C-alpha positions as CSV (number, residue, x, y, z in Angstrom):
1,M,3.8,-3.7,-6.2
2,K,1.4,-3.9,-3.3
3,I,1.4,-1.1,-0.7
4,E,-0.6,-0.9,2.5
5,L,-0.7,1.6,5.3
6,T,-2.6,0.8,8.5
7,T,-3.0,2.9,11.6
8,S,-4.4,2.3,15.0
9,G,-4.4,3.8,18.5
10,G,-4.7,7.5,19.2
11,L,-7.3,9.0,21.5
12,T,-10.1,7.0,19.9
13,G,-8.1,3.8,19.4
14,R,-9.0,3.7,15.7
15,G,-6.1,5.5,14.2
16,I,-6.5,7.9,11.3
17,G,-7.2,5.7,8.4
18,N,-5.9,2.8,6.3
19,I,-5.2,2.5,2.6
20,A,-4.2,-0.3,0.2
21,V,-2.9,1.1,-3.0
22,D,-3.7,-0.2,-6.4
23,L,-1.0,1.4,-8.6
24,D,-3.2,1.2,-11.7
25,R,-5.7,3.5,-10.0
26,L,-3.3,6.3,-9.1
27,T,-2.9,9.5,-11.0
28,P,0.4,10.1,-12.8
29,S,1.5,12.6,-10.2
30,E,0.7,10.1,-7.4
31,Q,2.7,7.4,-9.2
32,E,5.6,9.8,-9.6
33,R,5.4,10.8,-5.9
34,L,5.5,7.2,-4.7
35,A,8.3,6.3,-7.2
36,S,10.4,9.2,-5.9
37,L,10.3,7.9,-2.3
38,P,13.1,5.7,-1.1
39,L,12.2,2.6,0.8
40,P,12.4,3.4,4.5
41,K,15.3,2.3,6.6
42,P,14.7,-0.6,8.9
43,T,12.7,0.5,12.0
44,P,13.1,-0.9,15.5
45,S,9.9,-1.9,17.3
46,P,8.1,1.3,18.3
47,K,8.1,2.3,22.0
48,P,4.8,2.1,23.7
49,A,3.3,5.6,24.1
50,P,-0.1,6.6,25.6
51,D,-2.5,7.8,22.9
52,A,0.1,7.5,20.2
53,I,-1.0,6.6,16.6
54,N,0.6,3.4,15.5
55,Y,1.5,3.0,11.8
56,T,2.4,-0.1,9.9
57,L,3.6,0.2,6.3
58,R,3.8,-2.9,4.1
59,I,5.4,-2.7,0.7
60,D,5.6,-6.0,-1.2
61,G,5.8,-8.0,2.1
62,Q,8.4,-5.8,3.8
63,L,7.1,-4.3,7.0
64,W,7.9,-1.0,8.9
65,S,6.2,0.1,12.2
66,W,6.4,3.3,14.1
67,T,4.3,5.7,16.1
68,D,3.7,9.4,15.7
69,V,5.9,10.0,18.8
70,D,9.1,8.5,17.2
71,A,8.4,8.7,13.5
72,P,11.4,8.4,11.2
73,A,11.3,11.1,8.4
74,D,11.3,8.5,5.6
75,C,8.3,6.7,7.1
76,V,6.5,9.9,7.6
77,A,7.0,10.8,3.9
78,W,5.4,7.5,2.9
79,A,2.5,7.9,5.3
80,D,1.9,11.5,4.1
81,A,1.8,10.4,0.5
82,L,-0.5,7.4,1.1
83,L,-2.9,9.3,3.3
84,A,-3.1,12.1,0.7
85,I,-4.1,9.4,-1.8
86,A,-6.7,8.0,0.6
87,H,-8.1,11.4,1.2
88,R,-8.4,12.1,-2.6
89,S,-10.0,8.7,-3.1
90,S,-12.6,9.2,-0.3
91,S,-13.6,12.6,-1.6
92,M,-14.5,11.3,-5.1
């Protein structure tokens, strides 16, 4: 399974970080957290919003896009989990 989260936009235009997940490098608790998340429901194209952070989640070729202005809860759960993994990885 290949999982990627990319962000862009916001005040700086750079987003808040990106992550590509290698499932073999996750801790058991991270693996469990991702396994417990349902796939997000299909998302409509995000509405343009000034200074919004744009998110793109790709799981095995499926794609979801949203902004922090109109973020669906299931997409936020994935972003939170993946950004927590990215934060842990960068602090090692």
